[in-house]
Structure formats: structure tokens, C-alpha cells
VOVEXSE-119534 format. One record per residue (C-alpha): residue number from 1; residue in one letter; x, y, z. Coordinates in nm, 2 decimals. Layout:
BEGIN
+------+------+--------+--------+--------+
: rofi : minu :      u :      v :      w :
+------+------+--------+--------+--------+
:  NUM :    A :      X :      Y :      Z :
...
+------+------+--------+--------+--------+
***
This chain:
BEGIN
+------+------+--------+--------+--------+
: rofi : minu :      u :      v :      w :
+------+------+--------+--------+--------+
:    1 :    X :  18.28 :  11.81 :   9.87 :
:    2 :    X :  18.13 :  11.80 :   9.52 :
:    3 :    X :  17.78 :  11.67 :   9.51 :
:    4 :    X :  17.90 :  11.46 :   9.22 :
:    5 :    X :  18.18 :  11.30 :   9.40 :
:    6 :    X :  18.00 :  10.96 :   9.46 :
:    7 :    X :  17.84 :  10.98 :   9.12 :
:    8 :    X :  18.21 :  11.01 :   8.96 :
:    9 :    X :  18.31 :  10.72 :   9.17 :
:   10 :    X :  18.02 :  10.53 :   9.04 :
:   11 :    X :  18.11 :  10.62 :   8.69 :
:   12 :    X :  18.48 :  10.50 :   8.73 :
:   13 :    X :  18.36 :  10.17 :   8.89 :
:   14 :    X :  18.10 :  10.10 :   8.61 :
:   15 :    X :  18.36 :  10.19 :   8.33 :
:   16 :    X :  18.63 :   9.97 :   8.51 :
:   17 :    X :  18.39 :   9.68 :   8.51 :
:   18 :    X :  18.27 :   9.72 :   8.18 :
:   19 :    X :  18.63 :   9.73 :   8.03 :
:   20 :    X :  18.72 :   9.41 :   8.23 :
:   21 :    X :  18.39 :   9.25 :   8.13 :
:   22 :    X :  18.32 :   9.17 :   8.50 :
:   23 :    X :  18.00 :   9.15 :   8.68 :
:   24 :    X :  17.94 :   9.33 :   9.02 :
:   25 :    X :  17.72 :   9.31 :   9.31 :
:   26 :    X :  17.52 :   9.60 :   9.48 :
:   27 :    X :  17.76 :   9.54 :   9.79 :
:   28 :    X :  18.06 :   9.60 :   9.58 :
:   29 :    X :  17.90 :   9.92 :   9.42 :
:   30 :    X :  17.82 :  10.06 :   9.76 :
:   31 :    X :  18.18 :   9.98 :   9.89 :
:   32 :    X :  18.33 :  10.17 :   9.57 :
:   33 :    X :  18.10 :  10.47 :   9.61 :
:   34 :    X :  18.01 :  10.52 :   9.97 :
:   35 :    X :  17.63 :  10.49 :   9.91 :
:   36 :    X :  17.43 :  10.27 :  10.12 :
:   37 :    X :  17.33 :   9.93 :   9.97 :
:   38 :    X :  16.97 :  10.04 :   9.96 :
:   39 :    X :  17.06 :  10.35 :   9.76 :
:   40 :    X :  17.27 :  10.17 :   9.52 :
:   41 :    X :  16.99 :   9.90 :   9.47 :
:   42 :    X :  16.76 :  10.18 :   9.30 :
:   43 :    X :  17.00 :  10.32 :   9.05 :
:   44 :    X :  17.04 :  10.03 :   8.81 :
:   45 :    X :  16.70 :   9.97 :   8.73 :
:   46 :    X :  16.58 :  10.35 :   8.74 :
:   47 :    X :  16.84 :  10.62 :   8.65 :
:   48 :    X :  17.11 :  10.38 :   8.49 :
:   49 :    X :  16.85 :  10.13 :   8.33 :
:   50 :    X :  17.00 :  10.21 :   7.98 :
:   51 :    X :  17.35 :  10.10 :   8.08 :
:   52 :    X :  17.33 :   9.84 :   8.35 :
:   53 :    X :  17.16 :   9.50 :   8.31 :
:   54 :    X :  17.08 :   9.24 :   8.61 :
:   55 :    X :  17.12 :   8.89 :   8.59 :
:   56 :    X :  17.01 :   8.73 :   8.94 :
:   57 :    X :  17.21 :   8.91 :   9.20 :
:   58 :    X :  17.49 :   9.00 :   8.96 :
:   59 :    X :  17.49 :   9.32 :   8.74 :
:   60 :    X :  17.70 :   9.41 :   8.44 :
:   61 :    X :  17.75 :   9.77 :   8.26 :
:   62 :    X :  17.75 :   9.83 :   7.89 :
:   63 :    X :  17.80 :  10.17 :   7.72 :
:   64 :    X :  17.89 :  10.38 :   8.00 :
:   65 :    X :  18.28 :  10.37 :   7.87 :
:   66 :    X :  18.14 :  10.58 :   7.57 :
:   67 :    X :  18.00 :  10.85 :   7.80 :
:   68 :    X :  18.21 :  11.14 :   7.94 :
:   69 :    X :  18.20 :  11.19 :   8.31 :
:   70 :    X :  17.97 :  11.49 :   8.25 :
:   71 :    X :  17.72 :  11.29 :   8.05 :
:   72 :    X :  17.71 :  11.03 :   8.31 :
:   73 :    X :  17.63 :  11.30 :   8.56 :
:   74 :    X :  17.36 :  11.41 :   8.35 :
:   75 :    X :  17.22 :  11.08 :   8.32 :
:   76 :    X :  17.23 :  11.03 :   8.68 :
:   77 :    X :  17.05 :  11.35 :   8.75 :
:   78 :    X :  16.75 :  11.26 :   8.55 :
:   79 :    X :  16.60 :  11.09 :   8.85 :
:   80 :    X :  16.31 :  10.87 :   8.75 :
:   81 :    X :  16.24 :  11.05 :   8.41 :
:   82 :    X :  16.35 :  10.94 :   8.06 :
:   83 :    X :  16.70 :  11.06 :   7.98 :
:   84 :    X :  16.73 :  11.26 :   7.68 :
:   85 :    X :  17.05 :  11.10 :   7.52 :
:   86 :    X :  17.24 :  11.34 :   7.28 :
:   87 :    X :  17.52 :  11.10 :   7.23 :
:   88 :    X :  17.57 :  10.96 :   6.87 :
:   89 :    X :  17.41 :  10.65 :   7.01 :
:   90 :    X :  17.13 :  10.79 :   7.15 :
:   91 :    X :  17.06 :  11.02 :   6.82 :
:   92 :    X :  17.07 :  10.71 :   6.62 :
:   93 :    X :  16.83 :  10.51 :   6.86 :
:   94 :    X :  16.58 :  10.83 :   6.82 :
:   95 :    X :  16.63 :  10.81 :   6.44 :
:   96 :    X :  16.56 :  10.45 :   6.43 :
:   97 :    X :  16.24 :  10.47 :   6.64 :
:   98 :    X :  16.10 :  10.77 :   6.42 :
:   99 :    X :  16.15 :  10.59 :   6.10 :
:  100 :    X :  15.99 :  10.26 :   6.23 :
:  101 :    X :  15.69 :  10.47 :   6.33 :
:  102 :    X :  15.67 :  10.65 :   5.98 :
:  103 :    X :  15.70 :  10.31 :   5.83 :
:  104 :    X :  15.39 :  10.19 :   6.03 :
:  105 :    X :  15.21 :  10.52 :   5.95 :
:  106 :    X :  15.27 :  10.49 :   5.58 :
:  107 :    X :  15.15 :  10.13 :   5.57 :
:  108 :    X :  14.85 :  10.20 :   5.78 :
:  109 :    X :  14.73 :  10.51 :   5.59 :
:  110 :    X :  14.42 :  10.42 :   5.40 :
:  111 :    X :  14.50 :  10.70 :   5.12 :
:  112 :    X :  14.85 :  10.53 :   5.07 :
:  113 :    X :  14.84 :  10.31 :   4.75 :
:  114 :    X :  15.21 :  10.20 :   4.75 :
:  115 :    X :  15.20 :  10.07 :   5.11 :
:  116 :    X :  15.48 :   9.80 :   5.08 :
:  117 :    X :  15.74 :  10.03 :   4.91 :
:  118 :    X :  15.67 :  10.30 :   5.16 :
:  119 :    X :  15.71 :  10.07 :   5.45 :
:  120 :    X :  16.03 :   9.90 :   5.32 :
:  121 :    X :  16.20 :  10.23 :   5.24 :
:  122 :    X :  16.14 :  10.35 :   5.60 :
:  123 :    X :  16.20 :  10.03 :   5.79 :
:  124 :    X :  16.52 :   9.99 :   5.60 :
:  125 :    X :  16.64 :  10.34 :   5.74 :
:  126 :    X :  16.50 :  10.22 :   6.08 :
:  127 :    X :  16.70 :   9.91 :   6.08 :
:  128 :    X :  17.02 :  10.07 :   5.95 :
:  129 :    X :  17.02 :  10.33 :   6.22 :
:  130 :    X :  16.95 :  10.07 :   6.51 :
:  131 :    X :  17.24 :   9.85 :   6.40 :
:  132 :    X :  17.45 :  10.17 :   6.38 :
:  133 :    X :  17.34 :  10.26 :   6.73 :
:  134 :    X :  17.42 :   9.91 :   6.85 :
:  135 :    X :  17.78 :   9.93 :   6.69 :
:  136 :    X :  17.82 :  10.24 :   6.85 :
:  137 :    X :  17.73 :  10.11 :   7.18 :
:  138 :    X :  17.98 :   9.83 :   7.16 :
:  139 :    X :  18.25 :  10.04 :   7.03 :
:  140 :    X :  18.23 :   9.85 :   6.69 :
:  141 :    X :  18.37 :  10.02 :   6.36 :
:  142 :    X :  18.08 :  10.04 :   6.12 :
:  143 :    X :  18.24 :  10.25 :   5.86 :
:  144 :    X :  18.39 :  10.18 :   5.52 :
:  145 :    X :  18.78 :  10.19 :   5.50 :
:  146 :    X :  19.00 :  10.22 :   5.19 :
:  147 :    X :  19.31 :   9.99 :   5.10 :
:  148 :    X :  19.50 :  10.20 :   5.35 :
:  149 :    X :  19.27 :  10.14 :   5.64 :
:  150 :    X :  19.14 :  10.53 :   5.63 :
:  151 :    X :  18.78 :  10.60 :   5.64 :
:  152 :    X :  18.60 :  10.68 :   5.30 :
:  153 :    X :  18.44 :  11.01 :   5.30 :
:  154 :    X :  18.12 :  11.11 :   5.08 :
:  155 :    X :  18.01 :  11.48 :   5.09 :
:  156 :    X :  18.23 :  11.53 :   5.41 :
:  157 :    X :  18.07 :  11.26 :   5.59 :
:  158 :    X :  18.23 :  10.90 :   5.66 :
:  159 :    X :  18.05 :  10.62 :   5.46 :
:  160 :    X :  17.87 :  10.39 :   5.69 :
:  161 :    X :  17.76 :  10.03 :   5.64 :
:  162 :    X :  17.45 :   9.98 :   5.44 :
:  163 :    X :  17.19 :   9.74 :   5.60 :
:  164 :    X :  17.28 :   9.43 :   5.42 :
:  165 :    X :  17.64 :   9.48 :   5.56 :
:  166 :    X :  17.51 :   9.56 :   5.91 :
:  167 :    X :  17.31 :   9.24 :   5.91 :
:  168 :    X :  17.62 :   9.02 :   5.80 :
:  169 :    X :  17.81 :   9.18 :   6.07 :
:  170 :    X :  17.58 :   9.16 :   6.35 :
:  171 :    X :  17.46 :   8.79 :   6.26 :
:  172 :    X :  17.81 :   8.69 :   6.15 :
:  173 :    X :  17.81 :   8.33 :   6.00 :
:  174 :    X :  17.45 :   8.28 :   6.11 :
:  175 :    X :  17.15 :   8.18 :   5.90 :
:  176 :    X :  16.82 :   8.28 :   6.08 :
:  177 :    X :  16.48 :   8.41 :   6.02 :
:  178 :    X :  16.54 :   8.77 :   6.11 :
:  179 :    X :  16.83 :   8.80 :   5.89 :
:  180 :    X :  16.64 :   8.64 :   5.59 :
:  181 :    X :  16.35 :   8.87 :   5.66 :
:  182 :    X :  16.55 :   9.17 :   5.63 :
:  183 :    X :  16.74 :   9.06 :   5.32 :
:  184 :    X :  16.41 :   8.98 :   5.14 :
:  185 :    X :  16.28 :   9.34 :   5.20 :
:  186 :    X :  16.60 :   9.48 :   5.08 :
:  187 :    X :  16.60 :   9.29 :   4.76 :
:  188 :    X :  16.22 :   9.35 :   4.71 :
:  189 :    X :  16.29 :   9.73 :   4.75 :
:  190 :    X :  16.54 :   9.72 :   4.48 :
:  191 :    X :  16.31 :   9.52 :   4.24 :
:  192 :    X :  16.03 :   9.77 :   4.28 :
:  193 :    X :  16.22 :  10.08 :   4.29 :
:  194 :    X :  16.13 :  10.19 :   3.95 :
:  195 :    X :  15.82 :  10.00 :   3.92 :
:  196 :    X :  15.45 :  10.08 :   4.00 :
:  197 :    X :  15.33 :   9.77 :   4.19 :
:  198 :    X :  15.06 :   9.83 :   4.46 :
:  199 :    X :  14.93 :   9.49 :   4.40 :
:  200 :    X :  15.21 :   9.31 :   4.59 :
:  201 :    X :  15.10 :   9.46 :   4.92 :
:  202 :    X :  14.88 :   9.17 :   5.00 :
:  203 :    X :  15.16 :   8.91 :   4.90 :
:  204 :    X :  15.41 :   9.04 :   5.14 :
:  205 :    X :  15.21 :   9.18 :   5.45 :
:  206 :    X :  15.34 :   8.89 :   5.67 :
:  207 :    X :  15.68 :   8.98 :   5.61 :
:  208 :    X :  15.63 :   9.34 :   5.66 :
:  209 :    X :  15.46 :   9.28 :   6.01 :
:  210 :    X :  15.75 :   9.04 :   6.10 :
:  211 :    X :  16.00 :   9.30 :   6.02 :
:  212 :    X :  15.83 :   9.53 :   6.26 :
:  213 :    X :  15.81 :   9.28 :   6.51 :
:  214 :    X :  16.17 :   9.18 :   6.51 :
:  215 :    X :  16.28 :   9.54 :   6.50 :
:  216 :    X :  16.11 :   9.61 :   6.83 :
:  217 :    X :  16.25 :   9.31 :   6.99 :
:  218 :    X :  16.61 :   9.37 :   6.89 :
:  219 :    X :  16.54 :   9.75 :   6.99 :
:  220 :    X :  16.42 :   9.65 :   7.35 :
:  221 :    X :  16.69 :   9.38 :   7.38 :
:  222 :    X :  16.97 :   9.61 :   7.32 :
:  223 :    X :  16.84 :   9.94 :   7.48 :
:  224 :    X :  16.57 :   9.85 :   7.73 :
:  225 :    X :  16.19 :   9.83 :   7.77 :
:  226 :    X :  16.16 :  10.21 :   7.79 :
:  227 :    X :  16.23 :  10.23 :   7.41 :
:  228 :    X :  15.94 :   9.98 :   7.31 :
:  229 :    X :  15.73 :  10.11 :   7.03 :
:  230 :    X :  15.41 :   9.95 :   7.16 :
:  231 :    X :  15.28 :  10.24 :   7.33 :
:  232 :    X :  15.28 :  10.45 :   7.00 :
:  233 :    X :  15.11 :  10.17 :   6.79 :
:  234 :    X :  14.76 :  10.04 :   6.75 :
:  235 :    X :  14.60 :   9.76 :   6.55 :
:  236 :    X :  14.52 :   9.88 :   6.21 :
:  237 :    X :  14.17 :   9.90 :   6.12 :
:  238 :    X :  14.05 :   9.69 :   5.83 :
:  239 :    X :  13.76 :   9.72 :   5.59 :
:  240 :    X :  13.64 :   9.35 :   5.54 :
:  241 :    X :  13.32 :   9.41 :   5.35 :
:  242 :    X :  13.49 :   9.41 :   5.01 :
:  243 :    X :  13.82 :   9.25 :   5.13 :
:  244 :    X :  13.77 :   8.90 :   4.96 :
:  245 :    X :  13.69 :   9.01 :   4.62 :
:  246 :    X :  13.97 :   9.29 :   4.67 :
:  247 :    X :  14.22 :   9.01 :   4.75 :
:  248 :    X :  14.11 :   8.79 :   4.46 :
:  249 :    X :  14.16 :   9.09 :   4.23 :
:  250 :    X :  14.49 :   9.18 :   4.36 :
:  251 :    X :  14.62 :   8.82 :   4.33 :
:  252 :    X :  14.51 :   8.81 :   3.98 :
:  253 :    X :  14.69 :   9.14 :   3.91 :
:  254 :    X :  15.02 :   8.99 :   4.06 :
:  255 :    X :  15.01 :   8.72 :   3.79 :
:  256 :    X :  15.03 :   8.99 :   3.51 :
:  257 :    X :  15.34 :   9.02 :   3.29 :
:  258 :    X :  15.45 :   9.35 :   3.44 :
:  259 :    X :  15.46 :   9.18 :   3.78 :
:  260 :    X :  15.70 :   8.90 :   3.64 :
:  261 :    X :  16.04 :   9.03 :   3.78 :
:  262 :    X :  15.93 :   9.10 :   4.13 :
:  263 :    X :  15.70 :   8.77 :   4.14 :
:  264 :    X :  15.99 :   8.56 :   4.03 :
:  265 :    X :  16.22 :   8.72 :   4.28 :
:  266 :    X :  15.96 :   8.68 :   4.57 :
:  267 :    X :  15.91 :   8.31 :   4.47 :
:  268 :    X :  16.28 :   8.21 :   4.42 :
:  269 :    X :  16.39 :   8.38 :   4.72 :
:  270 :    X :  16.13 :   8.19 :   4.94 :
:  271 :    X :  16.20 :   7.86 :   4.77 :
:  272 :    X :  16.57 :   7.90 :   4.83 :
:  273 :    X :  16.52 :   7.94 :   5.22 :
:  274 :    X :  16.54 :   7.65 :   5.46 :
:  275 :    X :  16.18 :   7.51 :   5.54 :
:  276 :    X :  16.24 :   7.61 :   5.91 :
:  277 :    X :  16.30 :   7.98 :   5.83 :
:  278 :    X :  15.99 :   8.00 :   5.60 :
:  279 :    X :  15.77 :   7.85 :   5.86 :
:  280 :    X :  15.91 :   8.10 :   6.13 :
:  281 :    X :  15.70 :   8.38 :   6.26 :
:  282 :    X :  16.02 :   8.59 :   6.25 :
:  283 :    X :  16.04 :   8.56 :   5.89 :
:  284 :    X :  15.67 :   8.60 :   5.81 :
:  285 :    X :  15.38 :   8.64 :   6.05 :
:  286 :    X :  15.08 :   8.41 :   6.00 :
:  287 :    X :  14.82 :   8.48 :   6.23 :
:  288 :    X :  14.45 :   8.44 :   6.29 :
:  289 :    X :  14.25 :   8.75 :   6.39 :
:  290 :    X :  13.95 :   8.61 :   6.59 :
:  291 :    X :  13.65 :   8.81 :   6.72 :
:  292 :    X :  13.63 :   8.77 :   7.08 :
:  293 :    X :  13.30 :   8.80 :   7.26 :
:  294 :    X :  13.29 :   8.92 :   7.62 :
:  295 :    X :  13.04 :   8.77 :   7.89 :
:  296 :    X :  12.86 :   9.08 :   7.91 :
:  297 :    X :  12.77 :   9.37 :   7.67 :
:  298 :    X :  12.98 :   9.59 :   7.87 :
:  299 :    X :  13.26 :   9.36 :   7.90 :
:  300 :    X :  13.61 :   9.49 :   7.93 :
:  301 :    X :  13.77 :   9.21 :   7.75 :
:  302 :    X :  13.98 :   9.30 :   7.44 :
:  303 :    X :  13.79 :   9.29 :   7.12 :
:  304 :    X :  14.03 :   9.07 :   6.92 :
:  305 :    X :  14.27 :   8.79 :   7.01 :
:  306 :    X :  14.59 :   8.72 :   6.81 :
:  307 :    X :  14.70 :   8.36 :   6.81 :
:  308 :    X :  15.04 :   8.23 :   6.72 :
:  309 :    X :  15.00 :   7.92 :   6.48 :
:  310 :    X :  15.31 :   7.77 :   6.59 :
:  311 :    X :  15.18 :   7.74 :   6.93 :
:  312 :    X :  14.87 :   7.56 :   6.84 :
:  313 :    X :  14.82 :   7.18 :   6.85 :
:  314 :    X :  14.69 :   7.02 :   6.51 :
:  315 :    X :  14.35 :   6.98 :   6.66 :
:  316 :    X :  14.34 :   7.34 :   6.77 :
:  317 :    X :  14.46 :   7.45 :   6.41 :
:  318 :    X :  14.19 :   7.24 :   6.27 :
:  319 :    X :  13.91 :   7.39 :   6.48 :
:  320 :    X :  14.03 :   7.74 :   6.41 :
:  321 :    X :  14.05 :   7.66 :   6.05 :
:  322 :    X :  13.69 :   7.58 :   6.04 :
:  323 :    X :  13.59 :   7.89 :   6.27 :
:  324 :    X :  13.79 :   8.16 :   6.10 :
:  325 :    X :  13.84 :   8.07 :   5.72 :
:  326 :    X :  13.59 :   8.34 :   5.62 :
:  327 :    X :  13.84 :   8.63 :   5.76 :
:  328 :    X :  14.18 :   8.46 :   5.68 :
:  329 :    X :  14.39 :   8.60 :   5.40 :
:  330 :    X :  14.45 :   8.41 :   5.10 :
:  331 :    X :  14.78 :   8.21 :   5.09 :
:  332 :    X :  14.93 :   7.97 :   4.87 :
:  333 :    X :  14.89 :   7.62 :   5.05 :
:  334 :    X :  15.16 :   7.43 :   4.80 :
:  335 :    X :  15.49 :   7.54 :   4.97 :
:  336 :    X :  15.64 :   7.20 :   5.10 :
:  337 :    X :  15.93 :   7.06 :   4.88 :
:  338 :    X :  15.95 :   6.69 :   4.87 :
:  339 :    X :  16.23 :   6.66 :   5.12 :
:  340 :    X :  16.01 :   6.84 :   5.38 :
:  341 :    X :  15.70 :   6.62 :   5.30 :
:  342 :    X :  15.94 :   6.31 :   5.38 :
:  343 :    X :  16.06 :   6.46 :   5.70 :
:  344 :    X :  15.71 :   6.53 :   5.82 :
:  345 :    X :  15.56 :   6.21 :   5.71 :
:  346 :    X :  15.87 :   6.00 :   5.85 :
:  347 :    X :  15.78 :   6.14 :   6.21 :
:  348 :    X :  15.46 :   5.94 :   6.20 :
:  349 :    X :  15.52 :   5.65 :   5.96 :
:  350 :    X :  15.87 :   5.51 :   6.04 :
:  351 :    X :  16.08 :   5.43 :   5.73 :
:  352 :    X :  15.92 :   5.67 :   5.49 :
:  353 :    X :  16.17 :   5.79 :   5.24 :
:  354 :    X :  16.20 :   5.97 :   4.91 :
:  355 :    X :  16.17 :   5.67 :   4.71 :
:  356 :    X :  15.84 :   5.59 :   4.89 :
:  357 :    X :  15.72 :   5.92 :   4.85 :
:  358 :    X :  15.77 :   5.92 :   4.46 :
:  359 :    X :  15.58 :   5.59 :   4.48 :
:  360 :    X :  15.30 :   5.76 :   4.67 :
:  361 :    X :  15.24 :   6.06 :   4.42 :
:  362 :    X :  15.24 :   5.81 :   4.13 :
:  363 :    X :  15.00 :   5.57 :   4.31 :
:  364 :    X :  14.76 :   5.83 :   4.42 :
:  365 :    X :  14.82 :   6.06 :   4.10 :
:  366 :    X :  14.88 :   6.36 :   4.33 :
:  367 :    X :  15.06 :   6.53 :   4.03 :
:  368 :    X :  15.14 :   6.45 :   3.64 :
:  369 :    X :  15.45 :   6.24 :   3.57 :
:  370 :    X :  15.57 :   6.51 :   3.34 :
:  371 :    X :  15.62 :   6.88 :   3.41 :
:  372 :    X :  15.30 :   7.05 :   3.33 :
:  373 :    X :  15.30 :   7.43 :   3.39 :
:  374 :    X :  14.99 :   7.56 :   3.53 :
:  375 :    X :  14.89 :   7.23 :   3.70 :
:  376 :    X :  14.70 :   7.29 :   4.03 :
:  377 :    X :  14.56 :   6.98 :   4.20 :
:  378 :    X :  14.43 :   6.89 :   4.53 :
:  379 :    X :  14.76 :   6.80 :   4.70 :
:  380 :    X :  15.04 :   6.95 :   4.45 :
:  381 :    X :  15.08 :   7.23 :   4.24 :
:  382 :    X :  15.33 :   7.36 :   3.98 :
:  383 :    X :  15.50 :   7.67 :   4.11 :
:  384 :    X :  15.63 :   7.92 :   3.85 :
:  385 :    X :  15.99 :   8.04 :   3.97 :
:  386 :    X :  16.06 :   7.71 :   4.15 :
:  387 :    X :  15.97 :   7.55 :   3.81 :
:  388 :    X :  15.86 :   7.22 :   3.98 :
:  389 :    X :  15.59 :   7.09 :   4.20 :
:  390 :    X :  15.55 :   7.17 :   4.55 :
:  391 :    X :  15.30 :   6.99 :   4.80 :
:  392 :    X :  15.06 :   7.09 :   5.07 :
:  393 :    X :  15.01 :   6.99 :   5.42 :
:  394 :    X :  14.68 :   6.82 :   5.32 :
:  395 :    X :  14.89 :   6.59 :   5.12 :
:  396 :    X :  15.11 :   6.52 :   5.44 :
:  397 :    X :  14.80 :   6.44 :   5.64 :
:  398 :    X :  14.67 :   6.22 :   5.37 :
:  399 :    X :  14.97 :   6.02 :   5.34 :
:  400 :    X :  15.00 :   5.97 :   5.72 :
:  401 :    X :  14.64 :   5.85 :   5.75 :
:  402 :    X :  14.70 :   5.62 :   5.44 :
:  403 :    X :  15.00 :   5.47 :   5.51 :
:  404 :    X :  14.92 :   5.37 :   5.87 :
:  405 :    X :  14.69 :   5.10 :   5.70 :
:  406 :    X :  14.95 :   4.80 :   5.64 :
:  407 :    X :  14.76 :   4.68 :   5.35 :
:  408 :    X :  14.76 :   5.03 :   5.18 :
:  409 :    X :  15.14 :   5.04 :   5.25 :
:  410 :    X :  15.19 :   4.71 :   5.09 :
:  411 :    X :  15.01 :   4.84 :   4.76 :
:  412 :    X :  15.21 :   5.16 :   4.75 :
:  413 :    X :  15.54 :   4.99 :   4.79 :
:  414 :    X :  15.43 :   4.75 :   4.51 :
:  415 :    X :  15.40 :   5.05 :   4.28 :
:  416 :    X :  15.68 :   5.08 :   4.02 :
:  417 :    X :  15.90 :   5.38 :   4.01 :
+------+------+--------+--------+--------+
***
């Protein structure tokens, strides 16, 4: 009797369940292989963790059918250690992780001047390899075909989908923040490829951070916790003594003529997105980095604390605004379209509509009645690229406070359009 007899039975059992898209229990696995239920219960979460997922008492297999019987024997023999996967899928996953780490290394290197471009080039390669690995695992075709349905070859290699095509196939028919984030970075890479634009680093750091976070989430969801990048990453150290002036100088440089094409692309792309996507942390990270003091000088508490703005109440946000304004990055507060202002105010002031909003900005003189390029007021600003006025959250809060007063509401309604 071969020492692989039961392993081979397990392989045949898992492949059959995968092809039939059926779940199974530990008892069924034990019955099919001859192992005890105690032995079977350890394999899915240990030796087979890349290929078997658990949902309650039910298990499902994925990717086993793309392994040969010999490859599965090798996987099973690796006991509790990480398994080197030399299949096409395994090589692609390894490549994806390596280029993601290279992207971070480039971005965090203090000697790198063109951080954003270096990051984008590497994260695009990382994402492309990750999607190819996912399609490989699923048995989906990700290669270009000619009119006869035959593979297209370039330099002897099949021409695989580029990242944009991978996104469209993976999120077919969907519009979400992760997809928008990747497409933004692809377009930005194309715009800056032949330009020297280090000043954009500050303007898109949030999108770069989201791209990395989304990459790791997708990687872990598809291939398991063992592939997480967290253990290889650390918080980048920042120099803060000159950061405020450096940020101001950088933003001023971004307004110069040679930045116009890229600046207009960034503004137009963002303005064309759904408001929910723009506000999503998966499209662009907006976080406070707050110094955290331990109770004692030798406290083991972590030195910093990250706070997700979307999880804070209005009162908490206001408190943090007061406490950390001096270390926050500079961000344009004027990002709300009139329709978004109406949506937010209507939640607090029933019956508020676009007509009433028009009366409000005229009554309170929040913006000029005509188009006035360069205008920047307390509640509204003319935005180049969007070529009209956008509003701030301060305007939303001001309207809610004012319009809850019935007398003030009557005065506004009496305003002529």
C-alpha cells in the first residue's frame, strides 16, 4: 500500500466536489479517504489552507483541480510550513507580492523624488499579476484572441490582458471604489509617463494608500491570510518640521502651467465619479495620524493610532479637527456638487430641494451669480476642470443650522430665483 493512497483519495474527492461546486463535511471527507475525522479536521486549515475554505461546518475546495496529483501530494507533504507553489498561479502570486512591496519601497525611499510614478508603475504590475493569478485559479481565460479565437502571440508569448481589461472582467458591470481607484492610477500613469512631475505626490498620496490597502485585501480574500503583506510593511517615517511649508510649496507648484494636463485629468476624473465613491476609503484614504500617549513612560501602547473618518460621529470628527489640525495634510474642502449638498441637507431639513438651494446661495451670497474663475469663498469655490462651483461641508452644516429656524426659512423662500 502506497503512503499516498489516502492522499490521492483526498485529491480525487476534492476535485470532484470542486467540479460539482458542492460543499462537504469532515465526516464525508473521512468516509472518502479512510482517515479519522480528527485527522481530517486539521488538513483544511493547515496543509490545504490555500485550496479549502470553511463556512460553518461546511467546506469547499477551489483550485485543487488545477493541480496535478503529484503537485497535490507535494502540497500535502509540507506539513505546517508554507508551501512553495511553482504552478503558474503560484508564480503569479509571488510576482504580485514582490512588485507590491517594491512599490511601497519606492514610495517610502527618502531619496526617491518621483514617488508617485514609481509607486504606480510597480503597483500596476502587482495588480496585473494578482488578477492573472485569480483568473488562473478560476480557470478563466485572460489572453487576447484573434478573430478566429486563436491566441495572439508577441515575442513567442501569449498576449495577456492588461490591468484595465482585468478590472472590467473581474468587476463585470460593477461601479465601485476599488475599480475607480485602479483606473485613476492607470490614467495618471499614462499622463505623467513623459513628464517630470514630483509635485503631484502630495495630491494623490490618499489614492496610493488605498491602492495598496485594496491590493492586500484582494490578495488575502483570494489566496488566504498567509499571503498578507502586513508582516513585511511598517509605517513610513515622516519629517514634520518642514512639512507644512513643503506642502504649501508643492501645491503652489501643482498650479503651474506645465502641470495643467495632469491637474485637469485629476480634477475631471474625480468630479465625474459618484459622490459615494469619492468619499470611500477604498478610493482614497483620508485618515488622522494621532499621537497616542501611554499611561507610563515605559508603556507598551502603540505610539500612533489610525482613525477611519467614516467610522466617527460628527461630534468626534469635530473634536479631532480641533486636536489634530496642525498635523493634517492640506486638502481642498470644496468637493460637494449642488446635488450632494441637497442630499445631505434634506436628511436634516425635510423638503429641501435644488430650487431652495439656489435661493440659499443667493440669499447668503455664498458664491457669485456669474462664473468668476479664481473665486474662493467661505462656503464655495470655483473649481478648474469642473468649471463651476463646488461647496464645502461647512456650507452643509451652516444651511442645516440656519434652516431649522422657521423665520429664516421663510426669508430664504421669499428670495427670488
